[in-house]
C-alpha positions, 0 to 999 in steps of 0.5 A, spaced: 306 211 242 313 212 238 308 213 232 303 218 235 304 223 229 303 218 224 297 214 228 293 221 229 294 223 221 290 216 220 286 216 226 284 224 228 279 222 233 281 217 239 276 214 244 279 213 251 277 212 258 279 218 262 284 214 265 288 212 259 288 218 255 295 220 257 298 214 256 295 212 249 299 217 245 307 220 246 308 224 252 311 229 247 304 230 244 297 233 246 291 233 243 287 239 240 281 237 244 279 232 249 271 232 250 269 228 256 263 225 256 259 223 262 263 227 267 259 227 273 261 220 273 268 221 272 273 222 279 277 228 279 284 224 279 282 221 272 279 227 269 285 231 271 289 226 267 285 227 261 286 234 261 293 234 261 293 231 254 290 236 250 290 244 249 282 245 249 277 241 253 269 240 252 266 237 259 259 234 258 255 231 263 249 232 268 250 233 275 243 230 276 245 223 274 249 218 279 256 221 281 262 217 281 263 211 286 268 212 291 270 206 295 270 207 303 278 205 302 279 211 297 275 215 301 279 215 307 285 216 303 282 222 300 280 225 306 287 224 309 290 228 303 285 233 303 287 234 311 294 234 310 295 239 304 289 243 306 286 242 299 280 247 297 273 244 298 272 245 290 277 239 289 274 234 294 274 228 290 270 225 296 264 229 295 265 232 288 265 229 281 270 232 276 264 235 273 262 238 279 269 241 280 269 244 274 263 248 275 265 250 281 272 252 279 270 255 272 265 259 274 265 263 267 265 257 262 259 257 258 254 252 260 248 249 256 242 244 258 241 239 253 233 240 254 230 235 248 230 228 251 229 222 246 231 216 250 224 214 253 217 214 254 214 221 256 211 219 262 218 216 264 222 222 263 216 227 266 217 224 273 225 225 272 223 232 269 219 234 275 223 231 280 230 233 278 230 238 272 224 243 274 220 242 268 226 244 263 226 238 259 222 237 253 220 230 251 221 228 244 218 221 244 210 220 243 205 217 248 202 212 244 197 211 250 201 205 253 198 203 260 202 202 266 208 205 263 211 207 270 208 205 276 211 204 283 210 197 287 211 198 294 214 192 298 212 190 305 216 194 311 221 191 314 229 190 314 230 186 308 236 189 305 243 185 307 249 190 305 247 191 297 242 185 297 235 185 298 231 179 297 224 181 298 225 186 292 228 180 288 222 176 290 217 182 288 220 182 282 220 175 280 213 173 283 209 179 282 212 184 276 215 179 271 208 175 272 205 181 268 210 182 263 209 175 259 207 179 253 214 182 253 219 181 248 225 183 252 225 185 259 231 190 263 232 190 270 236 195 273 240 195 279 245 199 282 249 193 285 252 187 282 250 183 288 242 185 287 243 184 280 
């Protein structure tokens, strides 16, 4: 911190979390730009902290992706603050990510949809494209005729979930899905909760 000017001459681009952006340089200095990526997953409090350390901001995010997670304890505190101080709904940290707040507050700011999609198989992104993006995305990957790129496997009805854990889903994956993947070199399983992982 005491050598911020010297540091920035050597390293003109600094990567940081939104929470730590303000504390990684001298309090007397600001960056020319802060570029906040994945802003739909950033909460309003840390997003504001990051804005306080720059002259200009570029906010990058996708409001159709998962929002930031607000714990029950944090939700109660934030609701109390909002009620006590009559905080405008556009700054509601329980219902809004930093990106959502920015979109509602800076109505005249330019917005660009990055339409080209390079990350996954066209059949996978096509589901998301139709479900969430109104067909606006362009898949830049190639369908090579792979079978069962995307499929739905329904488990038997019933109340199998216990909080953030569902043993029935785990059983179906291990006993049915993984049995069909014996030729695969690598397998990724994504779940929203640590307990389920």
